[in-house]
N, CA, C and O atoms as a CHARMM CRD file, in Angstrom:
* protein
*
  316
    1    1 UNK  N   -169.07500 -55.66200  65.44700 PROA 1      0.00000
    2    1 UNK  CA  -167.95200 -55.48800  64.57200 PROA 1      0.00000
    3    1 UNK  C   -167.00200 -56.67100  64.65800 PROA 1      0.00000
    4    1 UNK  O   -166.47200 -57.10200  63.63400 PROA 1      0.00000
    5    2 UNK  N   -166.77300 -57.20700  65.84600 PROA 2      0.00000
    6    2 UNK  CA  -165.81000 -58.30000  66.00300 PROA 2      0.00000
    7    2 UNK  C   -166.18800 -59.53300  65.18500 PROA 2      0.00000
    8    2 UNK  O   -165.32300 -60.07400  64.49600 PROA 2      0.00000
    9    3 UNK  N   -167.43000 -60.00400  65.22600 PROA 3      0.00000
   10    3 UNK  CA  -167.77300 -61.16600  64.39900 PROA 3      0.00000
   11    3 UNK  C   -167.56800 -60.90200  62.90100 PROA 3      0.00000
   12    3 UNK  O   -167.13700 -61.79800  62.17400 PROA 3      0.00000
   13    4 UNK  N   -167.86700 -59.69900  62.43900 PROA 4      0.00000
   14    4 UNK  CA  -167.66900 -59.37300  61.02900 PROA 4      0.00000
   15    4 UNK  C   -166.18400 -59.40400  60.67300 PROA 4      0.00000
   16    4 UNK  O   -165.80700 -59.91600  59.61900 PROA 4      0.00000
   17    5 UNK  N   -165.34700 -58.86200  61.54400 PROA 5      0.00000
   18    5 UNK  CA  -163.90400 -58.88300  61.29500 PROA 5      0.00000
   19    5 UNK  C   -163.38300 -60.31400  61.23100 PROA 5      0.00000
   20    5 UNK  O   -162.57000 -60.64100  60.36600 PROA 5      0.00000
   21    6 UNK  N   -163.84400 -61.16400  62.13700 PROA 6      0.00000
   22    6 UNK  CA  -163.39600 -62.56300  62.13900 PROA 6      0.00000
   23    6 UNK  C   -163.78800 -63.26600  60.84400 PROA 6      0.00000
   24    6 UNK  O   -162.99900 -64.02200  60.27700 PROA 6      0.00000
   25    7 UNK  N   -164.99600 -63.01600  60.38500 PROA 7      0.00000
   26    7 UNK  CA  -165.45200 -63.62600  59.14400 PROA 7      0.00000
   27    7 UNK  C   -164.61400 -63.13700  57.96600 PROA 7      0.00000
   28    7 UNK  O   -164.16100 -63.93300  57.14400 PROA 7      0.00000
   29    8 UNK  N   -164.41300 -61.83700  57.89300 PROA 8      0.00000
   30    8 UNK  CA  -163.63500 -61.27200  56.78900 PROA 8      0.00000
   31    8 UNK  C   -162.18400 -61.72400  56.82600 PROA 8      0.00000
   32    8 UNK  O   -161.59300 -61.97800  55.77600 PROA 8      0.00000
   33    9 UNK  N   -161.60300 -61.82800  58.01000 PROA 9      0.00000
   34    9 UNK  CA  -160.20300 -62.25300  58.13100 PROA 9      0.00000
   35    9 UNK  C   -160.00500 -63.66100  57.57700 PROA 9      0.00000
   36    9 UNK  O   -158.93800 -63.98800  57.05900 PROA 9      0.00000
   37   10 UNK  N   -161.03000 -64.48100  57.68800 PROA 10     0.00000
   38   10 UNK  CA  -160.94600 -65.84900  57.16100 PROA 10     0.00000
   39   10 UNK  C   -161.04300 -65.88000  55.63800 PROA 10     0.00000
   40   10 UNK  O   -160.73000 -66.89400  55.01300 PROA 10     0.00000
   41   11 UNK  N   -161.47400 -64.77500  55.04500 PROA 11     0.00000
   42   11 UNK  CA  -161.70500 -64.74100  53.60100 PROA 11     0.00000
   43   11 UNK  C   -160.66700 -63.94900  52.80800 PROA 11     0.00000
   44   11 UNK  O   -160.68300 -63.96500  51.57700 PROA 11     0.00000
   45   12 UNK  N   -159.76100 -63.25300  53.50800 PROA 12     0.00000
   46   12 UNK  CA  -158.79800 -62.41400  52.79700 PROA 12     0.00000
   47   12 UNK  C   -157.49300 -62.30100  53.56500 PROA 12     0.00000
   48   12 UNK  O   -157.44400 -62.54100  54.77100 PROA 12     0.00000
   49   13 UNK  N   -156.45500 -61.93800  52.86200 PROA 13     0.00000
   50   13 UNK  CA  -155.17900 -61.63300  53.50900 PROA 13     0.00000
   51   13 UNK  C   -154.95100 -60.12200  53.54800 PROA 13     0.00000
   52   13 UNK  O   -153.93100 -59.65700  54.05800 PROA 13     0.00000
   53   14 UNK  N   -155.89200 -59.36700  53.01500 PROA 14     0.00000
   54   14 UNK  CA  -155.79100 -57.90900  53.02800 PROA 14     0.00000
   55   14 UNK  C   -155.97500 -57.37900  54.45400 PROA 14     0.00000
   56   14 UNK  O   -156.65600 -58.00900  55.26400 PROA 14     0.00000
   57   15 UNK  N   -155.36900 -56.22300  54.76800 PROA 15     0.00000
   58   15 UNK  CA  -155.60700 -55.63900  56.08800 PROA 15     0.00000
   59   15 UNK  C   -157.06200 -55.20000  56.20400 PROA 15     0.00000
   60   15 UNK  O   -157.66300 -54.74200  55.23200 PROA 15     0.00000
   61   16 UNK  N   -157.60900 -55.34300  57.38000 PROA 16     0.00000
   62   16 UNK  CA  -159.00800 -54.97700  57.61600 PROA 16     0.00000
   63   16 UNK  C   -159.09400 -53.63600  58.33200 PROA 16     0.00000
   64   16 UNK  O   -158.16100 -53.22300  59.02100 PROA 16     0.00000
   65   17 UNK  N   -160.22300 -52.96500  58.16000 PROA 17     0.00000
   66   17 UNK  CA  -160.48800 -51.66000  58.73100 PROA 17     0.00000
   67   17 UNK  C   -161.65800 -51.75500  59.69300 PROA 17     0.00000
   68   17 UNK  O   -162.68300 -52.35700  59.37200 PROA 17     0.00000
   69   18 UNK  N   -161.51100 -51.16300  60.87600 PROA 18     0.00000
   70   18 UNK  CA  -162.62600 -51.03100  61.81600 PROA 18     0.00000
   71   18 UNK  C   -162.91300 -49.53700  61.95500 PROA 18     0.00000
   72   18 UNK  O   -162.07100 -48.77000  62.42100 PROA 18     0.00000
   73   19 UNK  N   -164.10700 -49.14100  61.54500 PROA 19     0.00000
   74   19 UNK  CA  -164.48500 -47.72800  61.54500 PROA 19     0.00000
   75   19 UNK  C   -165.91800 -47.61500  62.06500 PROA 19     0.00000
   76   19 UNK  O   -166.80900 -47.16500  61.34400 PROA 19     0.00000
   77   20 UNK  N   -166.13800 -48.02300  63.32000 PROA 20     0.00000
   78   20 UNK  CA  -167.50500 -48.06500  63.85500 PROA 20     0.00000
   79   20 UNK  C   -167.98500 -46.70000  64.33300 PROA 20     0.00000
   80   20 UNK  O   -167.19800 -45.77400  64.53000 PROA 20     0.00000
   81   21 UNK  N   -169.29900 -46.60500  64.51400 PROA 21     0.00000
   82   21 UNK  CA  -169.81400 -45.42600  65.19100 PROA 21     0.00000
   83   21 UNK  C   -169.56100 -45.59700  66.69000 PROA 21     0.00000
   84   21 UNK  O   -168.92400 -46.56600  67.10300 PROA 21     0.00000
   85   22 UNK  N   -170.04500 -44.68600  67.48600 PROA 22     0.00000
   86   22 UNK  CA  -169.74800 -44.69000  68.92100 PROA 22     0.00000
   87   22 UNK  C   -170.40700 -45.84400  69.67200 PROA 22     0.00000
   88   22 UNK  O   -170.03700 -46.13200  70.81000 PROA 22     0.00000
   89   23 UNK  N   -171.36900 -46.49900  69.05300 PROA 23     0.00000
   90   23 UNK  CA  -172.10900 -47.55100  69.74600 PROA 23     0.00000
   91   23 UNK  C   -173.37500 -47.04000  70.40500 PROA 23     0.00000
   92   23 UNK  O   -174.17600 -47.82200  70.91800 PROA 23     0.00000
   93   24 UNK  N   -173.55500 -45.73200  70.39000 PROA 24     0.00000
   94   24 UNK  CA  -174.77200 -45.16400  70.96100 PROA 24     0.00000
   95   24 UNK  C   -175.96700 -45.51800  70.08300 PROA 24     0.00000
   96   24 UNK  O   -175.82000 -45.82400  68.89900 PROA 24     0.00000
   97   25 UNK  N   -177.12700 -45.47100  70.67400 PROA 25     0.00000
   98   25 UNK  CA  -178.35600 -45.79900  69.95500 PROA 25     0.00000
   99   25 UNK  C   -179.22700 -44.55500  69.86200 PROA 25     0.00000
  100   25 UNK  O   -179.38700 -43.81800  70.83500 PROA 25     0.00000
  101   26 UNK  N   -179.78700 -44.33300  68.67800 PROA 26     0.00000
  102   26 UNK  CA  -180.64400 -43.17400  68.44900 PROA 26     0.00000
  103   26 UNK  C   -182.09900 -43.57900  68.60200 PROA 26     0.00000
  104   26 UNK  O   -182.54800 -44.55300  67.99700 PROA 26     0.00000
  105   27 UNK  N   -182.83000 -42.83200  69.40900 PROA 27     0.00000
  106   27 UNK  CA  -184.26700 -43.04200  69.58500 PROA 27     0.00000
  107   27 UNK  C   -184.97900 -42.01000  68.71800 PROA 27     0.00000
  108   27 UNK  O   -185.00100 -40.82300  69.04400 PROA 27     0.00000
  109   28 UNK  N   -185.55700 -42.46700  67.61700 PROA 28     0.00000
  110   28 UNK  CA  -186.20200 -41.56100  66.67000 PROA 28     0.00000
  111   28 UNK  C   -187.45200 -40.90500  67.24800 PROA 28     0.00000
  112   28 UNK  O   -187.84000 -39.82200  66.81000 PROA 28     0.00000
  113   29 UNK  N   -188.07500 -41.54000  68.21100 PROA 29     0.00000
  114   29 UNK  CA  -189.28200 -40.96200  68.81200 PROA 29     0.00000
  115   29 UNK  C   -188.91700 -39.75000  69.66900 PROA 29     0.00000
  116   29 UNK  O   -189.50100 -38.67600  69.52500 PROA 29     0.00000
  117   30 UNK  N   -187.93900 -39.93900  70.56500 PROA 30     0.00000
  118   30 UNK  CA  -187.55000 -38.83600  71.44900 PROA 30     0.00000
  119   30 UNK  C   -186.46800 -37.94900  70.83500 PROA 30     0.00000
  120   30 UNK  O   -186.12700 -36.89400  71.37000 PROA 30     0.00000
  121   31 UNK  N   -185.93300 -38.41100  69.68600 PROA 31     0.00000
  122   31 UNK  CA  -184.85800 -37.69100  68.99200 PROA 31     0.00000
  123   31 UNK  C   -183.65100 -37.45400  69.91400 PROA 31     0.00000
  124   31 UNK  O   -183.08600 -36.36200  69.97200 PROA 31     0.00000
  125   32 UNK  N   -183.28800 -38.51400  70.62300 PROA 32     0.00000
  126   32 UNK  CA  -182.14800 -38.44700  71.53500 PROA 32     0.00000
  127   32 UNK  C   -181.23600 -39.64300  71.33200 PROA 32     0.00000
  128   32 UNK  O   -181.65800 -40.69500  70.85200 PROA 32     0.00000
  129   33 UNK  N   -179.98200 -39.46300  71.70600 PROA 33     0.00000
  130   33 UNK  CA  -178.99600 -40.53100  71.66400 PROA 33     0.00000
  131   33 UNK  C   -178.86500 -41.13000  73.05800 PROA 33     0.00000
  132   33 UNK  O   -178.98800 -40.42200  74.05800 PROA 33     0.00000
  133   34 UNK  N   -178.61600 -42.42600  73.12300 PROA 34     0.00000
  134   34 UNK  CA  -178.44400 -43.12100  74.40000 PROA 34     0.00000
  135   34 UNK  C   -177.08600 -43.80200  74.39800 PROA 34     0.00000
  136   34 UNK  O   -176.71300 -44.47900  73.44000 PROA 34     0.00000
  137   35 UNK  N   -176.36100 -43.61100  75.48100 PROA 35     0.00000
  138   35 UNK  CA  -174.99100 -44.11900  75.58500 PROA 35     0.00000
  139   35 UNK  C   -174.93600 -45.63300  75.46500 PROA 35     0.00000
  140   35 UNK  O   -175.87900 -46.34900  75.80100 PROA 35     0.00000
  141   36 UNK  N   -173.77800 -46.09300  74.96700 PROA 36     0.00000
  142   36 UNK  CA  -173.54600 -47.52900  74.87200 PROA 36     0.00000
  143   36 UNK  C   -173.25400 -48.07000  76.26400 PROA 36     0.00000
  144   36 UNK  O   -172.71700 -47.36200  77.11600 PROA 36     0.00000
  145   37 UNK  N   -173.60600 -49.30800  76.48000 PROA 37     0.00000
  146   37 UNK  CA  -173.30800 -49.95500  77.74900 PROA 37     0.00000
  147   37 UNK  C   -173.42100 -51.45200  77.55300 PROA 37     0.00000
  148   37 UNK  O   -173.54300 -51.93500  76.42700 PROA 37     0.00000
  149   38 UNK  N   -173.38000 -52.16300  78.62800 PROA 38     0.00000
  150   38 UNK  CA  -173.53400 -53.61400  78.55000 PROA 38     0.00000
  151   38 UNK  C   -172.41100 -54.26900  77.78200 PROA 38     0.00000
  152   38 UNK  O   -171.25000 -53.88500  77.91800 PROA 38     0.00000
  153   39 UNK  N   -172.75300 -55.26200  76.97000 PROA 39     0.00000
  154   39 UNK  CA  -171.75100 -56.05900  76.27300 PROA 39     0.00000
  155   39 UNK  C   -170.97200 -55.28100  75.22400 PROA 39     0.00000
  156   39 UNK  O   -169.87400 -55.69000  74.84700 PROA 39     0.00000
  157   40 UNK  N   -171.52200 -54.15700  74.74200 PROA 40     0.00000
  158   40 UNK  CA  -170.85100 -53.41900  73.68200 PROA 40     0.00000
  159   40 UNK  C   -169.72600 -52.55300  74.20800 PROA 40     0.00000
  160   40 UNK  O   -168.70100 -52.41000  73.54100 PROA 40     0.00000
  161   41 UNK  N   -169.88800 -51.97000  75.39200 PROA 41     0.00000
  162   41 UNK  CA  -168.83400 -51.17100  75.99200 PROA 41     0.00000
  163   41 UNK  C   -168.43000 -49.99000  75.14800 PROA 41     0.00000
  164   41 UNK  O   -169.22100 -49.45900  74.36900 PROA 41     0.00000
  165   42 UNK  N   -167.19300 -49.58800  75.31300 PROA 42     0.00000
  166   42 UNK  CA  -166.66600 -48.43400  74.60400 PROA 42     0.00000
  167   42 UNK  C   -165.77900 -48.87400  73.44700 PROA 42     0.00000
  168   42 UNK  O   -165.43100 -50.04900  73.32800 PROA 42     0.00000
  169   43 UNK  N   -165.42200 -47.92600  72.60300 PROA 43     0.00000
  170   43 UNK  CA  -164.51700 -48.24300  71.49900 PROA 43     0.00000
  171   43 UNK  C   -163.20200 -48.79500  72.03000 PROA 43     0.00000
  172   43 UNK  O   -162.70300 -49.80500  71.53400 PROA 43     0.00000
  173   44 UNK  N   -162.64200 -48.13700  73.03200 PROA 44     0.00000
  174   44 UNK  CA  -161.36300 -48.57200  73.57300 PROA 44     0.00000
  175   44 UNK  C   -161.48000 -49.96300  74.19400 PROA 44     0.00000
  176   44 UNK  O   -160.51900 -50.73200  74.19000 PROA 44     0.00000
  177   45 UNK  N   -162.64100 -50.27900  74.71900 PROA 45     0.00000
  178   45 UNK  CA  -162.86600 -51.59800  75.29900 PROA 45     0.00000
  179   45 UNK  C   -162.89700 -52.71400  74.26500 PROA 45     0.00000
  180   45 UNK  O   -162.69800 -53.88200  74.60000 PROA 45     0.00000
  181   46 UNK  N   -163.14300 -52.36200  73.02000 PROA 46     0.00000
  182   46 UNK  CA  -163.21600 -53.34700  71.94300 PROA 46     0.00000
  183   46 UNK  C   -161.92000 -53.44600  71.13600 PROA 46     0.00000
  184   46 UNK  O   -161.76700 -54.34000  70.30400 PROA 46     0.00000
  185   47 UNK  N   -160.99900 -52.53300  71.38500 PROA 47     0.00000
  186   47 UNK  CA  -159.79900 -52.42100  70.56500 PROA 47     0.00000
  187   47 UNK  C   -159.00700 -53.72600  70.45100 PROA 47     0.00000
  188   47 UNK  O   -158.65700 -54.13500  69.34500 PROA 47     0.00000
  189   48 UNK  N   -158.72500 -54.37300  71.56100 PROA 48     0.00000
  190   48 UNK  CA  -157.94000 -55.61500  71.51400 PROA 48     0.00000
  191   48 UNK  C   -158.64400 -56.70000  70.70600 PROA 48     0.00000
  192   48 UNK  O   -158.00400 -57.41400  69.93300 PROA 48     0.00000
  193   49 UNK  N   -159.95100 -56.82700  70.88100 PROA 49     0.00000
  194   49 UNK  CA  -160.70200 -57.84600  70.13500 PROA 49     0.00000
  195   49 UNK  C   -160.65400 -57.55400  68.64100 PROA 49     0.00000
  196   49 UNK  O   -160.52300 -58.47800  67.83800 PROA 49     0.00000
  197   50 UNK  N   -160.75700 -56.28400  68.25600 PROA 50     0.00000
  198   50 UNK  CA  -160.70600 -55.93600  66.83600 PROA 50     0.00000
  199   50 UNK  C   -159.33600 -56.23400  66.25400 PROA 50     0.00000
  200   50 UNK  O   -159.22400 -56.75500  65.14400 PROA 50     0.00000
  201   51 UNK  N   -158.29500 -55.90100  67.00600 PROA 51     0.00000
  202   51 UNK  CA  -156.92800 -56.17400  66.52000 PROA 51     0.00000
  203   51 UNK  C   -156.69600 -57.67600  66.39200 PROA 51     0.00000
  204   51 UNK  O   -156.12200 -58.13300  65.40400 PROA 51     0.00000
  205   52 UNK  N   -157.13700 -58.44200  67.38300 PROA 52     0.00000
  206   52 UNK  CA  -156.97900 -59.89900  67.33400 PROA 52     0.00000
  207   52 UNK  C   -157.79700 -60.51400  66.20600 PROA 52     0.00000
  208   52 UNK  O   -157.48900 -61.60800  65.73200 PROA 52     0.00000
  209   53 UNK  N   -158.83500 -59.81100  65.78000 PROA 53     0.00000
  210   53 UNK  CA  -159.69300 -60.30000  64.70400 PROA 53     0.00000
  211   53 UNK  C   -159.22900 -59.83400  63.33200 PROA 53     0.00000
  212   53 UNK  O   -159.88900 -60.12000  62.33200 PROA 53     0.00000
  213   54 UNK  N   -158.11600 -59.12700  63.26300 PROA 54     0.00000
  214   54 UNK  CA  -157.55300 -58.76200  61.97300 PROA 54     0.00000
  215   54 UNK  C   -157.56900 -57.29700  61.60400 PROA 54     0.00000
  216   54 UNK  O   -157.02700 -56.93300  60.56000 PROA 54     0.00000
  217   55 UNK  N   -158.16500 -56.43700  62.41200 PROA 55     0.00000
  218   55 UNK  CA  -158.20300 -55.01000  62.07300 PROA 55     0.00000
  219   55 UNK  C   -156.81500 -54.40200  62.20800 PROA 55     0.00000
  220   55 UNK  O   -156.15100 -54.56900  63.23200 PROA 55     0.00000
  221   56 UNK  N   -156.38500 -53.70200  61.17800 PROA 56     0.00000
  222   56 UNK  CA  -155.08900 -53.03400  61.19500 PROA 56     0.00000
  223   56 UNK  C   -155.24200 -51.51600  61.10100 PROA 56     0.00000
  224   56 UNK  O   -154.33100 -50.77500  61.46900 PROA 56     0.00000
  225   57 UNK  N   -156.37000 -51.06300  60.61700 PROA 57     0.00000
  226   57 UNK  CA  -156.69900 -49.64000  60.56200 PROA 57     0.00000
  227   57 UNK  C   -157.93600 -49.45300  61.42800 PROA 57     0.00000
  228   57 UNK  O   -158.97600 -50.05600  61.16400 PROA 57     0.00000
  229   58 UNK  N   -157.83000 -48.62400  62.45700 PROA 58     0.00000
  230   58 UNK  CA  -158.93400 -48.48100  63.40400 PROA 58     0.00000
  231   58 UNK  C   -159.20500 -47.00300  63.62100 PROA 58     0.00000
  232   58 UNK  O   -158.29900 -46.23000  63.93100 PROA 58     0.00000
  233   59 UNK  N   -160.45700 -46.62500  63.45400 PROA 59     0.00000
  234   59 UNK  CA  -160.85900 -45.23300  63.63100 PROA 59     0.00000
  235   59 UNK  C   -162.24400 -45.17900  64.21400 PROA 59     0.00000
  236   59 UNK  O   -162.64400 -46.05800  64.97700 PROA 59     0.00000
  237   60 UNK  N   -162.97600 -44.15000  63.85700 PROA 60     0.00000
  238   60 UNK  CA  -164.32700 -44.02000  64.36600 PROA 60     0.00000
  239   60 UNK  C   -165.16400 -43.14700  63.46300 PROA 60     0.00000
  240   60 UNK  O   -164.64800 -42.26100  62.78300 PROA 60     0.00000
  241   61 UNK  N   -166.45400 -43.39900  63.45900 PROA 61     0.00000
  242   61 UNK  CA  -167.38300 -42.67200  62.60600 PROA 61     0.00000
  243   61 UNK  C   -168.33800 -41.87200  63.49500 PROA 61     0.00000
  244   61 UNK  O   -167.90000 -41.21400  64.43800 PROA 61     0.00000
  245   62 UNK  N   -169.59300 -41.92500  63.20800 PROA 62     0.00000
  246   62 UNK  CA  -170.61400 -41.10400  63.85200 PROA 62     0.00000
  247   62 UNK  C   -170.54000 -41.12400  65.37900 PROA 62     0.00000
  248   62 UNK  O   -170.51100 -42.18100  66.01000 PROA 62     0.00000
  249   63 UNK  N   -170.51200 -39.94400  65.93300 PROA 63     0.00000
  250   63 UNK  CA  -170.54200 -39.68800  67.36700 PROA 63     0.00000
  251   63 UNK  C   -169.31300 -40.20000  68.11400 PROA 63     0.00000
  252   63 UNK  O   -169.33200 -40.28400  69.34200 PROA 63     0.00000
  253   64 UNK  N   -168.25700 -40.54000  67.40200 PROA 64     0.00000
  254   64 UNK  CA  -166.99000 -40.74600  68.09300 PROA 64     0.00000
  255   64 UNK  C   -166.38700 -39.36400  68.31000 PROA 64     0.00000
  256   64 UNK  O   -166.70500 -38.42200  67.58500 PROA 64     0.00000
  257   65 UNK  N   -165.54400 -39.24900  69.27700 PROA 65     0.00000
  258   65 UNK  CA  -164.99200 -37.94500  69.63200 PROA 65     0.00000
  259   65 UNK  C   -163.47300 -37.94100  69.47400 PROA 65     0.00000
  260   65 UNK  O   -162.85600 -39.00000  69.35800 PROA 65     0.00000
  261   66 UNK  N   -162.87700 -36.76100  69.46900 PROA 66     0.00000
  262   66 UNK  CA  -161.41400 -36.71000  69.46100 PROA 66     0.00000
  263   66 UNK  C   -160.81800 -37.47700  70.65400 PROA 66     0.00000
  264   66 UNK  O   -159.74800 -38.07400  70.53800 PROA 66     0.00000
  265   67 UNK  N   -161.51100 -37.45600  71.78800 PROA 67     0.00000
  266   67 UNK  CA  -161.03100 -38.19600  72.95700 PROA 67     0.00000
  267   67 UNK  C   -161.02500 -39.70000  72.69400 PROA 67     0.00000
  268   67 UNK  O   -160.11500 -40.39800  73.14000 PROA 67     0.00000
  269   68 UNK  N   -162.03100 -40.20900  71.97300 PROA 68     0.00000
  270   68 UNK  CA  -162.06800 -41.63400  71.62300 PROA 68     0.00000
  271   68 UNK  C   -160.85000 -41.99400  70.76800 PROA 68     0.00000
  272   68 UNK  O   -160.17500 -42.98900  71.03000 PROA 68     0.00000
  273   69 UNK  N   -160.57600 -41.18500  69.75400 PROA 69     0.00000
  274   69 UNK  CA  -159.46500 -41.45300  68.84800 PROA 69     0.00000
  275   69 UNK  C   -158.13700 -41.31000  69.58600 PROA 69     0.00000
  276   69 UNK  O   -157.21700 -42.09800  69.36600 PROA 69     0.00000
  277   70 UNK  N   -158.03300 -40.31500  70.45500 PROA 70     0.00000
  278   70 UNK  CA  -156.81500 -40.13600  71.26500 PROA 70     0.00000
  279   70 UNK  C   -156.58000 -41.35200  72.15700 PROA 70     0.00000
  280   70 UNK  O   -155.44400 -41.80600  72.29000 PROA 70     0.00000
  281   71 UNK  N   -157.63100 -41.88000  72.76600 PROA 71     0.00000
  282   71 UNK  CA  -157.48700 -43.06800  73.62100 PROA 71     0.00000
  283   71 UNK  C   -157.03500 -44.27800  72.81900 PROA 71     0.00000
  284   71 UNK  O   -156.17800 -45.03800  73.27100 PROA 71     0.00000
  285   72 UNK  N   -157.60400 -44.46400  71.63000 PROA 72     0.00000
  286   72 UNK  CA  -157.19300 -45.56700  70.75900 PROA 72     0.00000
  287   72 UNK  C   -155.72500 -45.40300  70.37600 PROA 72     0.00000
  288   72 UNK  O   -154.95000 -46.35300  70.48700 PROA 72     0.00000
  289   73 UNK  N   -155.33200 -44.21000  69.92700 PROA 73     0.00000
  290   73 UNK  CA  -153.95300 -43.95900  69.53200 PROA 73     0.00000
  291   73 UNK  C   -153.00400 -44.17100  70.70000 PROA 73     0.00000
  292   73 UNK  O   -151.92400 -44.73700  70.53500 PROA 73     0.00000
  293   74 UNK  N   -153.41000 -43.71400  71.88600 PROA 74     0.00000
  294   74 UNK  CA  -152.56600 -43.89300  73.05800 PROA 74     0.00000
  295   74 UNK  C   -152.36500 -45.35000  73.41600 PROA 74     0.00000
  296   74 UNK  O   -151.25300 -45.76700  73.73800 PROA 74     0.00000
  297   75 UNK  N   -153.42500 -46.12100  73.36300 PROA 75     0.00000
  298   75 UNK  CA  -153.30200 -47.54300  73.68700 PROA 75     0.00000
  299   75 UNK  C   -152.44900 -48.25500  72.64300 PROA 75     0.00000
  300   75 UNK  O   -151.64400 -49.11800  72.99200 PROA 75     0.00000
  301   76 UNK  N   -152.60900 -47.91200  71.38700 PROA 76     0.00000
  302   76 UNK  CA  -151.81400 -48.54800  70.33100 PROA 76     0.00000
  303   76 UNK  C   -150.34000 -48.16700  70.43900 PROA 76     0.00000
  304   76 UNK  O   -149.46200 -48.94600  70.06700 PROA 76     0.00000
  305   77 UNK  N   -150.07300 -46.96100  70.95100 PROA 77     0.00000
  306   77 UNK  CA  -148.68900 -46.49900  71.10900 PROA 77     0.00000
  307   77 UNK  C   -148.08700 -46.99600  72.42300 PROA 77     0.00000
  308   77 UNK  O   -146.91800 -46.73700  72.70900 PROA 77     0.00000
  309   78 UNK  N   -148.88500 -47.70800  73.22100 PROA 78     0.00000
  310   78 UNK  CA  -148.39500 -48.25200  74.48300 PROA 78     0.00000
  311   78 UNK  C   -148.41200 -47.27800  75.63800 PROA 78     0.00000
  312   78 UNK  O   -147.68500 -47.44600  76.61700 PROA 78     0.00000
  313   79 UNK  N   -149.26000 -46.24000  75.51900 PROA 79     0.00000
  314   79 UNK  CA  -149.35800 -45.26900  76.61100 PROA 79     0.00000
  315   79 UNK  C   -150.49900 -45.59400  77.51900 PROA 79     0.00000
  316   79 UNK  O   -150.73300 -44.88300  78.49600 PROA 79     0.00000
């Protein structure tokens, strides 16, 4: 998401939106989800990079939880 935001920020003055899924990966063979890890981290771990890259509206899509959104809101509110 961060590289896409950086590219878009260079092309517009409009506010950008970050609305990613949880970062988990779906294995169609086993029909299971696998947690995000490594360089991708968590949504909250990416928040500063997204904001620095131009995102002004930040939420979450597939498999994000109310706790994810609460953590984002808390960090943005300075809690």
